[in-house]
C-alpha positions as CSV (number, residue, x, y, z in Angstrom):
1,M,39.3,-11.4,28.7
2,E,35.7,-10.7,27.8
3,R,36.7,-8.5,24.9
4,F,39.0,-11.1,23.6
5,I,36.3,-13.8,23.8
6,A,33.8,-11.4,22.1
7,L,36.3,-10.8,19.3
8,L,36.8,-14.6,18.7
9,L,33.0,-15.1,18.7
10,F,32.5,-12.2,16.3
11,I,35.0,-13.6,13.9
12,L,33.4,-17.0,14.2
13,V,29.9,-15.8,13.5
14,L,30.8,-13.1,11.0
15,P,29.7,-15.1,7.9
16,F,26.3,-15.7,9.6
17,I,26.0,-12.0,10.5
18,L,26.7,-11.0,6.9
19,V,24.0,-13.3,5.6
20,L,21.5,-11.8,8.0
21,L,22.5,-8.2,7.0
22,I,22.0,-9.1,3.3
23,L,18.6,-10.6,4.1
24,V,17.5,-7.5,6.0
25,T,18.7,-5.3,3.1
26,L,16.8,-7.4,0.6
27,T,13.5,-7.5,2.6
28,S,13.2,-3.9,3.7
29,P,14.6,-0.5,2.6
30,G,17.2,1.2,4.8
31,S,20.4,0.3,6.6
32,P,20.5,-3.2,7.9
33,I,22.2,-2.0,11.1
34,F,20.3,-0.1,13.8
35,V,22.3,2.3,16.0
36,Q,21.0,4.0,19.1
37,K,22.5,6.0,21.9
38,R,22.3,4.2,25.3
39,S,23.4,4.9,28.9
40,G,26.3,2.7,30.0
41,K,28.3,2.4,33.2
42,N,28.1,5.6,35.3
43,F,25.5,6.9,32.7
44,R,28.3,7.3,30.1
45,P,26.5,7.3,26.7
46,F,27.6,5.0,23.9
47,F,26.1,3.7,20.7
48,I,24.6,0.2,20.7
49,Y,24.4,-1.9,17.6
50,K,21.6,-4.2,16.5
51,I,20.5,-5.9,13.3
52,R,17.6,-3.8,12.2
53,T,14.2,-5.4,12.8
54,M,11.9,-2.5,12.2
55,Q,11.1,0.1,9.5
56,E,13.9,2.5,8.8
57,N,12.0,5.4,10.3
58,A,10.8,3.4,13.4
59,E,12.3,6.0,15.9
60,K,10.4,8.8,14.2
61,L,7.2,6.8,14.4
62,K,7.6,6.0,18.1
63,D,5.6,9.0,19.4
64,G,2.7,8.1,17.2
65,Y,2.5,4.7,18.9
66,S,2.9,6.0,22.4
67,H,-0.7,5.1,23.2
68,L,0.1,1.5,22.6
69,N,2.9,1.3,25.1
70,Q,2.4,-1.8,27.3
71,A,5.3,-1.3,29.7
72,D,5.1,0.3,33.1
73,G,7.7,2.7,34.4
74,P,9.7,5.1,32.2
75,V,10.2,2.7,29.3
76,F,8.5,2.0,26.0
77,K,7.4,-1.5,24.8
78,I,4.8,-2.8,22.4
79,Y,4.6,-6.6,22.3
80,H,3.4,-6.9,18.8
81,D,4.9,-3.7,17.4
82,P,3.5,-2.7,14.0
83,R,6.8,-1.2,13.0
84,L,8.5,-4.7,12.9
85,T,9.3,-5.9,9.4
86,T,8.4,-9.5,8.3
87,F,11.9,-10.8,8.6
88,G,12.6,-8.5,11.5
89,K,9.9,-10.3,13.5
90,V,11.9,-13.5,13.2
91,L,15.1,-11.9,14.3
92,W,13.4,-10.1,17.2
93,K,11.6,-13.2,18.5
94,T,14.7,-15.3,18.5
95,G,17.0,-12.5,19.9
96,I,19.4,-12.9,17.0
97,D,19.2,-9.2,16.3
98,E,21.3,-8.6,19.4
99,I,24.3,-10.4,18.0
100,L,26.0,-7.2,16.9
101,Q,26.4,-6.2,20.5
102,L,29.5,-8.4,20.4
103,I,31.0,-5.2,18.9
104,N,30.0,-3.2,21.9
105,I,31.7,-5.8,24.1
106,I,34.9,-5.7,22.0
107,K,34.8,-1.9,22.3
108,G,34.5,-2.1,26.1
109,D,31.1,-0.5,26.3
110,M,29.3,-3.6,27.4
111,S,29.8,-7.0,29.1
112,F,28.2,-10.4,28.3
113,V,26.2,-10.1,31.5
114,G,24.8,-7.0,33.2
115,P,21.8,-4.7,33.4
116,R,20.4,-4.1,29.9
117,P,21.3,-0.6,28.7
118,L,18.5,1.8,28.4
119,P,18.1,4.6,25.8
120,V,19.5,7.8,27.3
121,D,16.1,9.5,27.5
122,E,14.7,6.6,29.5
123,A,17.7,6.1,31.7
124,I,17.5,9.6,33.1
125,K,13.9,8.9,34.2
126,V,14.8,5.8,36.3
127,P,14.3,6.5,40.0
128,K,17.6,7.3,41.8
129,K,17.1,4.5,44.2
130,Y,18.0,2.2,41.3
131,N,21.2,4.0,40.3
132,L,23.3,1.1,41.5
133,R,22.4,-0.7,38.2
134,F,24.4,2.0,36.4
135,T,27.6,1.3,38.4
136,V,28.5,-1.7,36.2
137,K,28.8,-2.2,32.5
138,P,25.5,-3.0,30.8
139,G,25.1,-6.6,29.5
140,L,24.1,-8.5,26.4
141,T,22.0,-10.5,28.7
142,S,20.8,-10.2,32.3
143,L,19.1,-11.8,35.3
144,W,16.0,-9.8,34.3
145,I,16.0,-11.4,30.9
146,I,16.1,-15.0,32.1
147,R,13.4,-14.3,34.6
148,G,10.9,-13.3,32.0
149,A,11.9,-9.7,31.0
150,H,8.7,-7.8,30.3
151,K,6.5,-10.4,32.0
152,L,8.0,-8.7,35.1
153,T,7.0,-5.2,36.4
154,F,9.4,-2.3,36.1
155,K,10.0,-2.6,39.8
156,Q,10.9,-6.3,39.5
157,W,13.2,-5.5,36.6
158,M,15.1,-2.9,38.5
159,E,15.3,-5.2,41.6
160,S,16.7,-8.0,39.4
161,D,19.4,-5.6,38.2
162,L,20.3,-4.6,41.7
163,E,20.3,-8.2,42.8
164,Y,22.9,-9.0,40.1
165,V,25.1,-6.1,41.0
166,N,25.0,-7.0,44.7
167,K,25.6,-10.8,44.2
168,K,27.9,-10.5,41.2
169,N,30.1,-13.5,41.0
170,F,31.4,-16.0,38.4
171,L,28.8,-18.7,39.1
172,L,25.9,-16.3,38.7
173,Y,27.6,-14.9,35.6
174,M,27.8,-18.4,34.0
175,Y,24.3,-19.3,35.1
176,I,22.9,-16.3,33.3
177,I,24.9,-17.1,30.1
178,V,23.9,-20.7,30.0
179,S,20.2,-19.9,30.7
180,T,20.3,-17.3,27.9
181,I,21.7,-19.8,25.5
182,F,18.9,-22.3,26.3
183,L,16.3,-19.5,25.9
184,I,17.6,-18.5,22.5
185,L,17.5,-22.2,21.4
186,K,14.0,-22.5,22.7
187,W,12.8,-19.4,20.8
188,T,14.5,-20.5,17.6
189,V,12.9,-23.9,17.8
190,K,9.5,-22.2,18.3
191,E,10.0,-20.1,15.2
192,I,11.0,-23.1,13.1
193,V,8.0,-25.1,14.4
194,S,5.8,-22.1,13.8
195,F,7.1,-21.7,10.2
196,W,6.5,-25.2,9.2
197,G,3.2,-25.4,11.0
198,G,2.0,-22.1,9.5
199,G,1.4,-20.5,12.9
200,D,2.9,-17.6,14.8
201,A,5.1,-18.4,17.7
202,T,4.6,-16.6,20.9
203,T,6.9,-13.6,21.1
204,P,9.6,-14.1,23.7
205,D,9.9,-11.3,26.2
206,S,13.6,-11.4,26.6
207,N,14.7,-9.2,23.8
208,N,12.4,-6.4,24.8
209,D,14.7,-3.6,23.9
210,S,13.6,-0.1,23.8
211,G,15.5,1.2,21.0
212,Q,13.6,-0.2,18.1
213,A,10.5,-0.3,20.2
214,R,11.5,-2.8,22.7
215,V,12.5,-1.6,26.1
216,T,16.0,-2.4,26.3
217,G,16.0,-5.6,27.8
């Protein structure tokens, strides 16, 4: 059922996605789509899709910015990452860059809700006591995200994932989805207000995905 719903949503938002991809192409060199290998259910690797928010060679530059890492645990995160492009900052702050993961749900790699998928090199460093988080499909959103994402410690992040797996039910699933929708609307409004006011909205911590420098959130 999830895959069917994701397919319908993808068809519905495809014109919007195409506009975003064109804007990314026009505002920075390189492919408008970012692809990275992540660890899925039972550590099975798969390729995750995002709208590119960073410089084309962001992954190669990652080691050079390791001293700026602000996340604890075996993950990488810079809150104001210098690799973000101007338009990419808007996509990243609103979480819209994650929209291509509808493709991952259609393919069966991901679910709408579940622990966020970590890059393979980070997933293997997660302490074994948290392996339960890898027994379900990773999600487009998660309990960790609606609780503040990287405002939480790595321990709190992992515990939130385990809590979801242990309590997994339809009501919790819907609560996370509805909460995520409200968060995205909140971040989008912030960006609009910031744009017209000439300021810089506070970066939301929910999209913190490691791949392009955010820790997969």
